[in-house]
LOTIKOL-296901 format. One record per residue: x, y, z of N, C-alpha, C in turn. Coordinates in steps of 0.02 Angstrom, whole numbers, plus 50000, padded with zeros to 5 digits. Example, Ala and Ser with C-alpha at 12.3 -4.5 7.8 and 13.67 -1.06 7.14 Angstrom:
# LOTIKOL-296901
506604971650390506154977550390506604983550390 506424988850354506844994750357506455000250394 
This chain:
# LOTIKOL-296901
495604941550225494954936350236494764937650316 494074937550330493944936450388493944932050422 494244931050487494484925450523493834924550575 493394919650569492974917650622493234917650683 492824918250748493164918950808493014912550820 492394908450815492184901750820491914898650758 491984892250748491664888950711491164882150733 490754878050698490584874050703490994868150699 490814863250742491304857150737491224854850667 490744852550655490784850150574491214853750526 491284859950525491644863050483492434864650495 492574861450551493424862450564493794857150510 494164860250488494534856750430495404854650458 495814849750438496354847650457496824853050443 497174856250485497704860050481497434866250535 496824867650555496764874550582496664872950661 497024877150688496974877650761496444879250813 496314876150857495504875350894495944877550965 495664880850996495924883451068495434881351118 495804878051177495424875751229495784876851302 495384883151320495664887251377496204890751358 496904889951384497304892651372497794888451313 497694882651295497964878751251497664877851187 498154878051113497804878351068498034871451027 497634868350999497584861850974497684860650902 498154859050849498014856550790497634852150773 497114853150734496584849050714496794844450656 496614838050666496994834050606496124831450574 496044825550549495594822650521494994823750567 494354825650528493764827350568493224823450516 492784819850565492274815550509491604815350563 491024815550538490384814450567489984808050551 489824805550608489514798950583488964798450649 488294795150612487844794150684487614801950719 487634805050687487554812550714488124815750775 488694812850770489284813850789489934816450766 490224822950782490804824350742491464822850781 491924818750757492514815550788493054820150764 493504823550794494044827550762494604823250810 495244823350775495674820450790496294826650816 496484827850866496974830250899497584827450941 498054826350890498734822850898498624815850900 498674812550966498504805750977497804803750979 497504809051011496724807751040496264809050986 495594806651007495024808150950494574810551002 494234817150995493684820151023493044820250991 492594820151044491844819951011491484827051011 491074828850972490824835250980490104834650942 489604837550970488974838750927489194841950868 488904841650817489064844950744488984850950742 488494853850786488314862050789488784866050847 489264860550886489474864850951490014869550925 490054875550937490514880150933491294879350959 491704879550919492414878950941492784884550930 493214887350983493404892650983494224892450922 494294896550885494934898250831495264899750868 495964896450845496654901350862496964904450799 497254908850796497534912550737498304915450755 498794914550724499424917150729499264925850717 499404928750756499474937350751500084940650749 
């Protein structure tokens, strides 16, 4: 299966790994309300525009 290099924030699902710089974070619950997508990473919740592209991380 093809693994996309980036994904729109609105398409991130729980259990996917997202890279920020040199760190990868396990995405938790994600939801969109009032035009903003919220994704839980550990104990914090981050805000993104729904179409913002996030870099995916895969074990290789």
